[in-house]
VOLODO-212148 format. One record per residue: y, z, x of N, C-alpha, C in turn. Coordinates in steps of 0.1 Angstrom, whole numbers, padded with zeros to 4 digits, always signed. Layout:
<nodes>
YZXYZXYZX;...
</nodes>
This chain:
<nodes>
+0938+0343+0486+0937+0341+0500+0922+0333+0500;+0922+0322+0507+0913+0314+0509+0907+0318+0527;+0893+0321+0522+0887+0321+0536+0881+0309+0542;+0869+0312+0550+0860+0301+0557+0853+0291+0547;+0855+0279+0546+0849+0270+0536+0853+0271+0521;+0865+0274+0521+0873+0274+0507+0867+0288+0500;+0860+0297+0507+0858+0308+0498+0870+0317+0497;+0870+0325+0483+0882+0333+0482+0879+0348+0488;+0891+0354+0497+0890+0366+0505+0896+0375+0500;+0894+0388+0494+0904+0396+0494+0906+0410+0503;+0915+0415+0507+0920+0426+0516+0909+0438+0510;+0906+0442+0499+0898+0449+0491+0887+0447+0494;+0883+0436+0502+0866+0433+0500+0864+0439+0516;+0874+0444+0525+0872+0447+0539+0864+0459+0540;+0858+0465+0548+0851+0479+0551+0863+0488+0551;+0860+0499+0547+0870+0513+0548+0874+0515+0561;+0865+0514+0570+0869+0518+0585+0877+0506+0591;+0876+0492+0586+0884+0483+0589+0900+0483+0582;+0899+0485+0571+0912+0488+0564+0921+0500+0571;+0913+0510+0575+0920+0522+0580+0924+0519+0598;+0917+0511+0602+0921+0504+0615+0934+0495+0614;+0936+0487+0602+0951+0478+0600+0957+0489+0599;+0957+0499+0586+0968+0508+0584+0971+0518+0596;+0965+0520+0605+0969+0529+0615+0981+0521+0626;+0979+0508+0624+0994+0500+0631+1004+0499+0624;+1002+0506+0609+1017+0503+0603+1026+0516+0604;+1038+0514+0602+1046+0521+0603+1047+0534+0592;+1051+0545+0595+1051+0554+0584+1055+0551+0568;+1067+0543+0567+1071+0538+0554+1058+0528+0549;+1055+0520+0560+1045+0508+0554+1031+0518+0550;+1026+0526+0555+1015+0535+0550+1016+0542+0539;+1028+0546+0536+1030+0552+0523+1029+0543+0514;+1037+0531+0513+1035+0518+0504+1022+0512+0502;+1014+0514+0511+1000+0507+0511+0994+0518+0505;+0996+0532+0503+0983+0540+0497+0992+0540+0483;+1001+0535+0479+1005+0534+0467+1002+0518+0458;+0998+0511+0467+0992+0502+0458+0984+0499+0448;+0972+0506+0449+0963+0509+0440+0954+0521+0442;+0947+0525+0433+0936+0537+0438+0927+0536+0447;+0922+0525+0445+0912+0519+0456+0919+0520+0473;+0928+0517+0477+0938+0518+0487+0943+0531+0492;+0946+0539+0477+0949+0552+0481+0936+0559+0485;+0926+0559+0481+0913+0565+0483+0911+0561+0496;+0909+0549+0504+0908+0546+0516+0917+0548+0526;+0929+0549+0525+0939+0556+0532+0942+0570+0534;+0940+0576+0520+0942+0591+0522+0929+0600+0522;+0922+0597+0513+0908+0604+0516+0898+0603+0526;+0897+0588+0529+0887+0584+0538+0893+0582+0556;+0907+0579+0551+0913+0578+0566+0922+0591+0570;+0917+0603+0563+0926+0616+0569+0930+0616+0581;+0923+0610+0591+0928+0614+0608+0940+0605+0609;+0942+0596+0598+0954+0586+0602+0968+0595+0602;+0967+0603+0592+0981+0615+0586+0979+0624+0595;+0969+0626+0604+0970+0640+0610+0978+0639+0625;+0984+0631+0626+0992+0631+0639+1004+0619+0637;+1014+0624+0632+1026+0617+0629+1038+0616+0638;+1039+0607+0647+1051+0608+0659+1063+0602+0649;+1073+0612+0646+1085+0611+0641+1099+0611+0651;+1106+0601+0650+1119+0605+0656+1131+0604+0648;+1142+0608+0657+1157+0609+0648+1157+0599+0637;+1152+0584+0645+1158+0574+0638+1148+0572+0627;+1140+0579+0625+1127+0577+0613+1130+0585+0602;+1143+0594+0600+1146+0604+0591+1142+0599+0575;+1148+0589+0574+1145+0581+0559+1132+0581+0558;+1123+0572+0566+1111+0571+0563+1104+0586+0563;+1107+0594+0570+1101+0608+0567+1103+0612+0557;+1115+0610+0548+1119+0617+0537+1111+0610+0524;+1108+0597+0525+1101+0591+0518+1085+0595+0520;+1083+0599+0530+1066+0603+0531+1067+0618+0524;+1076+0627+0527+1076+0640+0521+1075+0639+0507;+1087+0631+0500+1084+0629+0487+1068+0625+0480;+1064+0612+0490+1050+0608+0485+1042+0621+0483;+1042+0629+0496+1032+0640+0498+1032+0646+0487;+1042+0652+0483+1047+0661+0471+1039+0657+0462;+1041+0646+0455+1035+0643+0443+1020+0639+0442;+1016+0636+0458+1002+0634+0456+0993+0649+0459;+1001+0657+0463+0996+0672+0465+0989+0669+0480;+0990+0666+0490+0982+0664+0499+0982+0675+0510;+0973+0681+0516+0969+0690+0526+0982+0689+0536;+0982+0703+0545+0992+0702+0558+0987+0689+0566;+0995+0686+0573+0992+0675+0585+0999+0681+0598;+0994+0674+0610+1003+0676+0624+1016+0666+0625;+1027+0674+0626+1037+0662+0630+1044+0666+0640;+1047+0655+0649+1055+0656+0664+1069+0652+0659;+1077+0661+0665+1095+0656+0664+1099+0653+0674;+1098+0642+0680+1102+0636+0694+1121+0634+0693;+1128+0642+0694+1140+0644+0696+1147+0640+0710;+1156+0630+0712+1162+0625+0725+1175+0626+0721;+1188+0624+0731+1198+0620+0732+1199+0608+0726;+1212+0606+0716+1214+0591+0708+1217+0583+0719;+1212+0571+0719+1216+0561+0729+1222+0546+0721;+1222+0547+0708+1224+0537+0700+1240+0538+0695;+1245+0530+0690+1257+0531+0684+1262+0543+0673;+1269+0550+0675+1276+0562+0666+1273+0571+0673;+1271+0587+0662+1275+0597+0670+1262+0602+0674;+1261+0614+0688+1247+0615+0689+1248+0627+0681;+1234+0633+0681+1224+0639+0669+1230+0653+0678;+1232+0663+0668+1232+0675+0670+1219+0682+0667;+1218+0696+0670+1207+0703+0666+1204+0701+0652;+1215+0706+0645+1215+0704+0630+1204+0694+0624;+1205+0681+0634+1198+0669+0627+1182+0673+0630;+1179+0679+0641+1163+0685+0642+1161+0692+0631;+1168+0702+0628+1162+0711+0616+1162+0706+0601;+1173+0697+0599+1171+0689+0587+1161+0680+0587;+1156+0675+0597+1145+0666+0598+1131+0674+0594;+1132+0686+0606+1120+0695+0603+1116+0699+0586;+1131+0700+0580+1128+0709+0565+1123+0699+0557;+1122+0687+0562+1116+0675+0553+1101+0680+0548;+1095+0682+0560+1080+0680+0557+1077+0698+0563;+1084+0708+0564+1081+0723+0570+1069+0728+0561;+1067+0726+0547+1056+0734+0541+1041+0727+0544;+1044+0714+0551+1029+0705+0550+1025+0705+0569;+1035+0711+0578+1031+0711+0587+1020+0726+0593;+1011+0719+0600+1005+0730+0607+1006+0727+0623;+1010+0716+0629+1014+0716+0642+1024+0708+0647;+1038+0713+0654+1049+0709+0659+1050+0705+0669;+1054+0698+0674+1062+0696+0688+1077+0688+0688;+1086+0696+0696+1101+0691+0694+1103+0694+0708;+1107+0677+0711+1113+0676+0726+1127+0673+0723;+1136+0683+0730+1152+0681+0727+1157+0680+0744;+1159+0666+0748+1163+0666+0761+1177+0667+0761;+1186+0669+0751+1202+0671+0752+1207+0682+0757;+1220+0683+0763+1225+0697+0770+1229+0706+0761;+1228+0700+0748+1231+0711+0737+1223+0721+0736;+1226+0733+0737+1215+0743+0732+1205+0742+0720;+1193+0745+0722+1184+0745+0712+1183+0760+0705;+1184+0762+0693+1177+0775+0688+1169+0775+0680;+1157+0784+0681+1149+0785+0671+1152+0797+0661;+1155+0796+0652+1161+0804+0643+1151+0806+0627;+1155+0813+0619+1150+0811+0607+1143+0801+0600;+1149+0787+0605+1144+0776+0597+1130+0773+0601;+1124+0781+0610+1109+0778+0619+1100+0784+0608;+1108+0797+0600+1098+0802+0590+1094+0797+0579;+1101+0784+0573+1093+0774+0564+1084+0771+0563;+1076+0766+0578+1066+0761+0582+1052+0775+0581;+1048+0776+0572+1042+0789+0569+1026+0785+0573;+1025+0772+0575+1010+0768+0579+1009+0766+0591;+1019+0767+0601+1017+0763+0613+1009+0770+0626;+1000+0763+0629+0993+0770+0638+0996+0769+0652;+1001+0757+0658+1005+0758+0669+1021+0753+0671;+1028+0753+0679+1043+0749+0680+1046+0748+0695;+1052+0740+0696+1059+0736+0710+1073+0733+0710;+1081+0739+0718+1095+0738+0720+1099+0735+0732;+1100+0721+0738+1106+0716+0750+1118+0713+0748;+1127+0722+0752+1141+0720+0753+1150+0723+0765;+1156+0717+0768+1167+0719+0780+1171+0733+0782;+1175+0739+0770+1182+0752+0768+1179+0760+0757;+1169+0769+0756+1163+0775+0743+1167+0787+0741;+1169+0790+0727+1169+0806+0724+1164+0806+0711;+1157+0820+0712+1150+0822+0701+1157+0835+0698;+1160+0834+0682+1173+0839+0676+1168+0851+0664;+1158+0848+0659+1150+0854+0649+1138+0857+0650;+1135+0866+0643+1118+0870+0644+1109+0860+0637;+1098+0858+0642+1088+0848+0638+1075+0856+0631;+1078+0872+0629+1067+0880+0626+1060+0874+0616;+1068+0864+0604+1056+0859+0594+1050+0847+0597;+1051+0842+0607+1045+0831+0613+1033+0835+0614;+1023+0838+0606+1006+0850+0612+0997+0838+0612;+0999+0827+0612+0990+0817+0613+0989+0810+0628;+1002+0813+0634+1005+0806+0647+0997+0814+0658;+0990+0803+0664+0980+0812+0674+0984+0804+0688;+0994+0792+0690+0997+0787+0702+1011+0785+0704;+1017+0790+0712+1034+0789+0714+1036+0782+0726;+1043+0771+0729+1046+0764+0741+1063+0764+0741;+1068+0770+0752+1080+0769+0754+1087+0766+0769;+1096+0758+0766+1103+0754+0779+1119+0753+0778;+1124+0760+0787+1137+0760+0792+1144+0758+0805;+1142+0745+0808+1143+0741+0824+1159+0742+0830;+1168+0742+0822+1181+0742+0826+1186+0754+0826;+1182+0762+0816+1188+0776+0816+1179+0786+0811;+1179+0799+0815+1173+0811+0811+1166+0812+0797;+1154+0809+0795+1152+0813+0782+1156+0827+0774;+1164+0825+0762+1165+0837+0757+1161+0844+0746;+1155+0854+0745+1149+0859+0733+1157+0872+0729;+1164+0868+0716+1175+0881+0709+1168+0894+0711;+1175+0905+0712+1169+0919+0712+1160+0920+0697;+1164+0916+0686+1160+0918+0674+1149+0909+0670;+1145+0897+0680+1136+0888+0676+1123+0893+0683;+1112+0888+0679+1098+0887+0678+1092+0877+0679;+1081+0877+0684+1072+0865+0686+1060+0864+0675;+1053+0852+0671+1043+0854+0661+1029+0862+0664;+1029+0873+0657+1019+0886+0659+1008+0879+0663;+1002+0871+0661+0986+0868+0662+0985+0859+0673;+0993+0854+0681+0992+0846+0691+0980+0849+0700;+0974+0839+0704+0964+0841+0715+0967+0831+0726;+0977+0823+0725+0981+0815+0739+0996+0815+0738;+1001+0817+0748+1015+0816+0753+1018+0809+0764;+1026+0801+0762+1027+0790+0775+1045+0793+0775;+1048+0800+0785+1067+0798+0786+1066+0797+0804;+1065+0781+0805+1067+0772+0816+1080+0770+0819;+1083+0773+0831+1098+0766+0836+1110+0771+0828;+1111+0784+0825+1120+0791+0815+1129+0797+0824;+1131+0799+0838+1137+0806+0845+1141+0821+0839;+1127+0826+0838+1122+0841+0836+1124+0846+0846;+1131+0860+0850+1132+0867+0860+1122+0878+0856;+1123+0885+0844+1118+0894+0841+1107+0889+0827;+1097+0895+0828+1087+0892+0815+1093+0899+0804;+1098+0890+0794+1105+0896+0780+1097+0907+0771;+1102+0916+0769+1098+0927+0759+1087+0921+0749;+1094+0909+0741+1089+0905+0734+1074+0901+0734;+1072+0894+0746+1059+0888+0752+1046+0900+0753;+1054+0912+0754+1042+0923+0758+1041+0931+0743;+1044+0925+0735+1038+0930+0721+1032+0921+0713;+1021+0915+0715+1012+0904+0711+0999+0910+0713;+0995+0917+0708+0978+0924+0708+0968+0916+0708;+0970+0903+0703+0959+0895+0700+0959+0884+0715;+0968+0884+0721+0975+0876+0731+0960+0875+0743;+0955+0861+0743+0944+0862+0755+0948+0854+0768;+0955+0844+0765+0962+0834+0777+0979+0833+0776;+0979+0839+0789+0995+0839+0794+0997+0830+0803;+1005+0818+0800+1010+0809+0814+1023+0812+0814;+1024+0817+0826+1043+0821+0830+1046+0811+0841;+1040+0803+0845+1042+0795+0859+1056+0790+0859;+1062+0786+0870+1075+0784+0874+1084+0792+0872;+1084+0801+0873+1095+0812+0867+1094+0823+0881;+1108+0821+0884+1111+0833+0897+1110+0848+0894;+1099+0854+0886+1097+0864+0883+1096+0877+0894;+1101+0887+0889+1100+0902+0895+1088+0903+0893;+1079+0907+0905+1066+0912+0902+1065+0923+0894;+1075+0935+0895+1075+0947+0890+1074+0947+0873;+1081+0935+0869+1082+0931+0854+1067+0932+0849;+1060+0926+0857+1043+0923+0854+1036+0935+0847;+1042+0948+0852+1033+0958+0845+1035+0959+0832;+1047+0953+0823+1047+0951+0808+1033+0947+0802;+1027+0939+0808+1015+0933+0805+1002+0942+0804;+1003+0956+0808+0993+0963+0810+0987+0965+0797;+0996+0967+0786+0989+0972+0773+0984+0958+0764;+0984+0946+0770+0976+0934+0765+0963+0935+0767;+0955+0940+0758+0941+0947+0764+0931+0934+0762;+0935+0925+0755+0926+0912+0755+0931+0901+0763;+0939+0903+0771+0944+0893+0782+0934+0889+0790;+0932+0877+0790+0919+0871+0797+0923+0861+0809;+0932+0856+0805+0941+0844+0815+0956+0848+0819;+0958+0848+0830+0973+0849+0834+0976+0842+0846;+0982+0829+0845+0990+0820+0852+1002+0821+0855;+1002+0826+0870+1018+0826+0875+1017+0818+0890;+1015+0804+0887+1017+0795+0896+1031+0792+0898;+1034+0793+0912+1048+0787+0916+1061+0798+0910;+1056+0811+0910+1065+0821+0908+1071+0828+0919;+1073+0823+0935+1079+0829+0945+1074+0842+0948;+1061+0843+0943+1055+0855+0947+1051+0857+0964;+1054+0870+0970+1051+0870+0984+1041+0875+0986;+1032+0880+0976+1019+0888+0981+1014+0890+0964;+1000+0890+0963+0994+0893+0951+1002+0906+0943;+1003+0903+0930+1012+0915+0924+1003+0927+0924;+1008+0938+0931+0998+0952+0926+0996+0955+0915;+1002+0950+0904+1005+0952+0889+0992+0947+0882;+0987+0935+0890+0972+0930+0882+0965+0940+0885;+0963+0950+0892+0951+0961+0893+0950+0963+0877;+0961+0967+0870+0956+0974+0858+0954+0965+0845;+0952+0952+0852+0950+0941+0837+0934+0941+0839;+0925+0952+0836+0910+0949+0836+0905+0940+0829;+0909+0932+0821+0904+0926+0808+0907+0910+0814;+0911+0907+0826+0914+0896+0833+0901+0890+0837;+0899+0874+0833+0888+0872+0837+0893+0860+0846;+0905+0854+0843+0911+0840+0853+0925+0845+0854;+0930+0847+0871+0942+0845+0872+0947+0834+0884;+0956+0828+0881+0962+0817+0888+0975+0820+0899;+0971+0821+0908+0983+0826+0917+0989+0811+0928;+0985+0799+0926+0987+0789+0934+1003+0789+0936;+1004+0777+0948+1021+0776+0951+1028+0790+0948;+1027+0798+0957+1032+0811+0960+1031+0811+0976;+1036+0825+0981+1038+0830+0996+1030+0836+0998;+1018+0839+0993+1010+0853+0996+1005+0851+1012;+1010+0860+1020+1006+0860+1033+1019+0856+1045;+1030+0853+1038+1041+0849+1046+1048+0863+1054;+1047+0862+1065+1054+0874+1074+1047+0888+1073;+1035+0887+1069+1027+0899+1068+1017+0898+1078;+1014+0907+1084+1002+0912+1094+0991+0910+1085;+0980+0907+1093+0965+0907+1087+0961+0919+1080;+0965+0931+1083+0962+0943+1082+0967+0943+1066;+0981+0940+1066+0990+0941+1051+0986+0929+1041;+0983+0920+1046+0976+0908+1039+0964+0914+1033;+0954+0918+1043+0943+0923+1033+0945+0933+1023;+0951+0945+1027+0956+0956+1018+0961+0950+1004;+0971+0937+1005+0976+0935+0997+0967+0928+0983;+0956+0921+0988+0946+0916+0981+0936+0924+0977;+0934+0934+0984+0924+0948+0980+0932+0953+0968;+0943+0957+0970+0952+0964+0959+0952+0957+0944;+0954+0943+0948+0955+0938+0935+0940+0932+0928;+0931+0929+0937+0918+0926+0931+0905+0933+0930;+0906+0943+0938+0894+0953+0939+0891+0957+0924;+0902+0961+0915+0900+0971+0904+0898+0956+0893;+0893+0947+0896+0894+0934+0885+0875+0928+0887;+0868+0938+0885+0854+0933+0884+0847+0922+0876;+0856+0918+0866+0854+0907+0855+0858+0896+0857;+0868+0893+0873+0874+0881+0875+0861+0869+0877;+0864+0862+0869+0858+0849+0871+0863+0836+0876;+0876+0837+0876+0883+0820+0881+0894+0828+0890;+0898+0825+0901+0909+0827+0909+0918+0817+0917;+0929+0815+0915+0939+0804+0921+0943+0810+0931;+0941+0803+0945+0947+0807+0957+0953+0796+0963;+0955+0783+0960+0956+0770+0967+0972+0773+0968;+0976+0762+0980+0990+0762+0982+0997+0775+0984;+0989+0783+0992+0999+0797+0996+1002+0796+1011;+1017+0796+1013+1021+0798+1027+1017+0808+1035;+1012+0807+1048+1007+0816+1054+0999+0825+1052;+0988+0818+1046+0975+0824+1041+0966+0817+1051;+0961+0826+1063+0954+0822+1073+0943+0829+1077;+0937+0839+1067+0924+0846+1069+0919+0847+1053;+0905+0850+1054+0897+0850+1042+0901+0865+1037;+0905+0864+1026+0906+0876+1017+0893+0885+1015;+0890+0896+1024+0878+0902+1020+0877+0905+1004;+0886+0906+0997+0885+0914+0983+0879+0904+0976;+0876+0894+0980+0871+0883+0973+0855+0884+0973;+0852+0892+0983+0836+0894+0987+0832+0907+0975;+0840+0911+0969+0838+0925+0959+0836+0918+0945;+0840+0906+0945+0842+0899+0930+0831+0891+0925;+0823+0901+0921+0807+0895+0917+0804+0888+0907;+0813+0885+0899+0811+0876+0889+0822+0863+0890;+0828+0861+0901+0838+0849+0905+0829+0838+0905;+0831+0825+0898+0825+0816+0893+0835+0802+0900;+0849+0804+0899+0857+0794+0904+0869+0797+0913;+0866+0792+0922+0879+0796+0935+0887+0782+0940;+0902+0782+0936+0908+0772+0943+0914+0776+0958;+0909+0770+0967+0916+0772+0982+0924+0758+0986;+0927+0749+0981+0930+0738+0989+0945+0740+0995;+0948+0732+1004+0963+0733+1009+0966+0747+1015;+0956+0753+1020+0959+0765+1028+0957+0758+1043;+0965+0751+1049+0964+0745+1063+0956+0755+1074;+0962+0768+1073+0957+0776+1084+0945+0783+1082;+0939+0781+1069+0927+0789+1067+0916+0779+1070;+0907+0782+1083+0897+0772+1088+0884+0779+1090;+0883+0787+1097+0871+0795+1100+0867+0806+1087;+0856+0806+1082+0853+0818+1072+0844+0829+1080;+0846+0841+1072+0837+0850+1082+0826+0846+1077;+0812+0855+1082+0799+0855+1075+0798+0863+1061;+0805+0870+1058+0806+0879+1044+0811+0867+1034;+0818+0858+1037+0820+0847+1025+0811+0839+1019;+0798+0841+1027+0786+0835+1020+0781+0840+1009;+0782+0851+1006+0780+0860+0996+0787+0852+0981;+0803+0851+0986+0809+0844+0977+0807+0831+0974;+0805+0822+0983+0801+0809+0980+0787+0809+0972;+0782+0815+0974+0766+0815+0968+0770+0818+0951;+0780+0826+0950+0782+0826+0933+0789+0815+0929;+0797+0808+0934+0805+0797+0931+0800+0788+0924;+0807+0784+0911+0803+0770+0906+0812+0760+0905;+0825+0763+0910+0835+0751+0911+0842+0758+0923;+0846+0748+0933+0854+0753+0945+0865+0743+0949;+0876+0744+0953+0884+0736+0959+0889+0740+0974;+0889+0732+0982+0891+0737+0995+0897+0721+1004;+0902+0724+1015+0906+0716+1025+0891+0708+1032;+0895+0697+1036+0884+0692+1043+0880+0699+1055;+0892+0701+1062+0890+0710+1074+0880+0723+1073;+0883+0732+1062+0872+0742+1058+0857+0739+1057;+0857+0726+1050+0844+0723+1049+0836+0717+1061;+0846+0712+1067+0837+0705+1081+0835+0716+1092;+0844+0728+1089+0845+0737+1100+0831+0747+1098;+0828+0746+1084+0817+0755+1078+0807+0751+1070;+0803+0738+1080+0793+0731+1069+0780+0738+1068;+0776+0744+1081+0763+0753+1080+0765+0765+1068;+0774+0769+1065+0773+0781+1057+0775+0777+1043;+0781+0764+1041+0779+0757+1026+0765+0753+1023;+0758+0747+1035+0746+0740+1030+0734+0753+1027;+0736+0763+1034+0729+0777+1031+0732+0785+1019;+0746+0785+1016+0747+0794+1007+0754+0792+0993;+0760+0780+0993+0764+0770+0981+0755+0764+0972;+0745+0773+0969+0733+0766+0960+0737+0764+0947;+0748+0768+0941+0750+0772+0925+0764+0762+0926;+0767+0757+0934+0782+0749+0932+0780+0735+0926;+0784+0734+0915+0783+0721+0909+0794+0712+0907;+0807+0716+0910+0818+0705+0913+0828+0712+0926;+0829+0701+0935+0835+0706+0948+0847+0695+0949;+0858+0704+0948+0873+0694+0949+0875+0695+0964;+0878+0685+0973+0882+0685+0986+0896+0680+0989;+0905+0686+0993+0919+0681+0998+0915+0671+1010;+0923+0664+1009+0926+0654+1025+0930+0659+1037;+0933+0673+1035+0937+0680+1051+0924+0680+1057;+0928+0673+1070+0915+0676+1080+0907+0661+1080;+0910+0652+1069+0900+0642+1069+0903+0633+1078;+0914+0631+1086+0916+0622+1096+0907+0626+1109;+0909+0639+1110+0903+0643+1123+0886+0645+1124;+0884+0647+1109+0868+0646+1105+0861+0633+1108;+0870+0623+1107+0864+0609+1105+0867+0599+1115;+0877+0605+1123+0880+0597+1139+0874+0604+1150;+0862+0600+1153+0855+0606+1164+0846+0618+1165;+0842+0620+1151+0835+0634+1151+0824+0629+1140;+0815+0617+1144+0805+0614+1136+0798+0625+1132;+0793+0633+1143+0782+0643+1140+0789+0656+1129;+0800+0657+1128+0804+0667+1121+0802+0660+1103;+0805+0645+1105+0804+0639+1089+0791+0639+1086;+0781+0638+1096+0766+0638+1092+0761+0650+1086;+0769+0660+1093+0766+0677+1089+0772+0680+1073;+0783+0677+1071+0787+0678+1059+0778+0669+1047;+0777+0659+1050+0767+0650+1041+0753+0655+1037;+0749+0661+1052+0734+0671+1049+0739+0684+1042;+0748+0690+1044+0750+0700+1035+0755+0697+1020;+0762+0686+1016+0763+0682+1003+0748+0680+0999;+0739+0674+1004+0726+0669+1001+0717+0681+0996;+0722+0690+1005+0714+0705+1002+0718+0712+0992;+0730+0710+0988+0734+0718+0974+0728+0712+0959;+0717+0717+0956+0708+0709+0947+0716+0712+0933;+0725+0720+0929+0734+0720+0918+0745+0710+0917;+0751+0706+0930+0759+0695+0930+0761+0684+0921;+0770+0684+0911+0770+0669+0906+0782+0660+0910;+0794+0668+0913+0804+0659+0915+0811+0662+0928;+0818+0653+0933+0829+0656+0944+0842+0649+0938;+0853+0657+0940+0867+0652+0937+0873+0652+0946;+0882+0643+0952+0891+0644+0961+0905+0644+0956;+0913+0655+0959+0925+0659+0955+0937+0652+0964;+0940+0640+0961+0949+0633+0968+0965+0637+0967;+0973+0637+0981+0984+0643+0980+0993+0632+0980;+1004+0632+0968+1009+0619+0964+1018+0613+0977;+1024+0625+0985+1033+0619+0995+1023+0612+1008;+1012+0615+1004+1004+0608+1017+0993+0597+1010;+0997+0593+0999+0989+0585+0991+0981+0575+0996;+0989+0567+1007+0982+0555+1010+0972+0560+1024;+0977+0566+1032+0967+0573+1041+0956+0580+1034;+0958+0588+1027+0946+0598+1018+0937+0586+1011;+0943+0575+1008+0932+0563+0996+0923+0558+1006;+0925+0556+1021+0920+0551+1030+0908+0561+1036;+0913+0575+1037+0903+0583+1041+0891+0586+1031;+0899+0587+1019+0889+0590+1006+0879+0579+1004;+0885+0565+1007+0875+0556+1007+0864+0555+1017;+0869+0556+1029+0856+0559+1039+0848+0568+1037;+0850+0582+1035+0841+0589+1029+0834+0589+1014;+0841+0582+1009+0835+0577+0990+0824+0566+0998;+0827+0559+1003+0815+0549+1008+0803+0556+1017;+0808+0563+1024+0796+0572+1029+0787+0581+1022;+0795+0589+1012+0787+0594+1001+0780+0587+0992;+0783+0575+0988+0774+0566+0979+0762+0562+0990;+0765+0560+1001+0753+0556+1008+0742+0568+1011;+0744+0579+1013+0735+0591+1012+0733+0595+1002;+0743+0599+0994+0741+0605+0979+0744+0598+0968;+0736+0589+0965+0738+0578+0952+0738+0586+0940;+0735+0597+0936+0732+0600+0922+0744+0612+0921;+0755+0614+0933+0766+0625+0932+0776+0614+0927;+0783+0619+0918+0794+0617+0912+0806+0619+0918;+0814+0606+0923+0826+0609+0931+0837+0603+0927;+0849+0612+0924+0862+0605+0920+0876+0612+0931;+0884+0608+0922+0897+0615+0929+0909+0617+0920;+0916+0628+0922+0927+0630+0913+0941+0632+0921;+0950+0629+0917+0965+0633+0920+0966+0647+0919;+0971+0654+0933+0972+0670+0931+0980+0673+0923;+0991+0666+0917+1001+0675+0909+0993+0672+0893;+0983+0667+0891+0974+0664+0881+0965+0678+0879;+0963+0684+0891+0951+0692+0893+0952+0707+0887;+0946+0714+0878+0952+0724+0872+0939+0732+0869;+0944+0748+0868+0931+0756+0868+0922+0753+0856;+0909+0757+0853+0900+0760+0841+0907+0765+0830;+0903+0765+0818+0903+0773+0808+0892+0782+0807;+0895+0792+0797+0886+0799+0793+0874+0795+0788;+0875+0785+0780+0862+0777+0774+0855+0770+0785;+0861+0763+0799+0858+0755+0805+0851+0767+0818;+0855+0778+0817+0847+0788+0823+0836+0794+0816;+0833+0791+0806+0823+0796+0797+0808+0787+0799;+0814+0775+0801+0806+0762+0800+0800+0762+0813;+0804+0769+0824+0799+0767+0837+0788+0777+0837;+0776+0774+0838+0762+0783+0836+0759+0790+0852;
</nodes>
């Protein structure tokens, strides 16, 4: 190959990082072919370019490529990799794939897998059976299927630490004789139509995080989690709960509990609401993060929060009727590092925020109440700006934008954004869609000083 000024140019003369950059744009079959050209290219793409093989998107259309890749890997004795199997209903000419196609594709590389994600959007039920046991190196597994059944025991998958399950079209079924991997630390069973916590989920002695969001759970079944003594995070977002489940009171190892998008407070008197919160949370002195956003009917400050002396994170946005805070809430504000709330709450209690929220590092503000605050209430805006300026630890303000009010909210956010930049130029200000807003993880809690 001729280069500039007639100089000879060789592909092998390129730097290794550039060669890897080129190889990353090749298909799976082309990568395998390139690695077999010569020892130098094998060394560059396989040894120095390990990351290139660590995430391989595979579809049903790539089954032949995957077979070639599997054969080459066996010959080269390569280490395990992460592979995502993206399986969708067939839209081309020919028969639609059946679940056996997924299983066959999986088996081509099962011994090499450390991470596996399968998306099966067909109405044909998916079955997690004994075939999964061939992936002995799996550390995380995600099965996103419209209808999912776990039919066999997963007890031999001892390296598996994270399991994600979805079954939005029908209830997730776990056969009576089936069990989940025994060393799981993180379990996601979101949108699975669960009405009761499955017994198999209560037999995981190492489980630290359980995400059971968007399931119409009967609160009584949560008592099955009482024996999980290492459980530190429980997410019950959008589970149609009418009050904080009293069963939480026995989960004394909890550090984070998310009850957002429920109905805590609907139809209850003030006394009943306070009593429900006290029953659930007073026995949890180690709670560090609590999600109470988007509660229908919550119009009072739960006094039980004042007893949570280790609370760092509190989500309260989109509680439209919660405006005035009692004086006792100042002690809770003084402990928080992260808070989300409506603009109406912030503007109505600017003095308390200014005096108490001295350790707050990140403030999320929902657009609720911004219109009223910015139209004809300049003094209130000045008070809020002064309160934010007085929070010495505050580094970031994030506006939570409601998607159904996107155009209006963007104007309101822009106006306040400009004011914040004028008065507090060192403060980072951004916005996030409310649907992308989610609770912090345990590692993020630990990072909050």
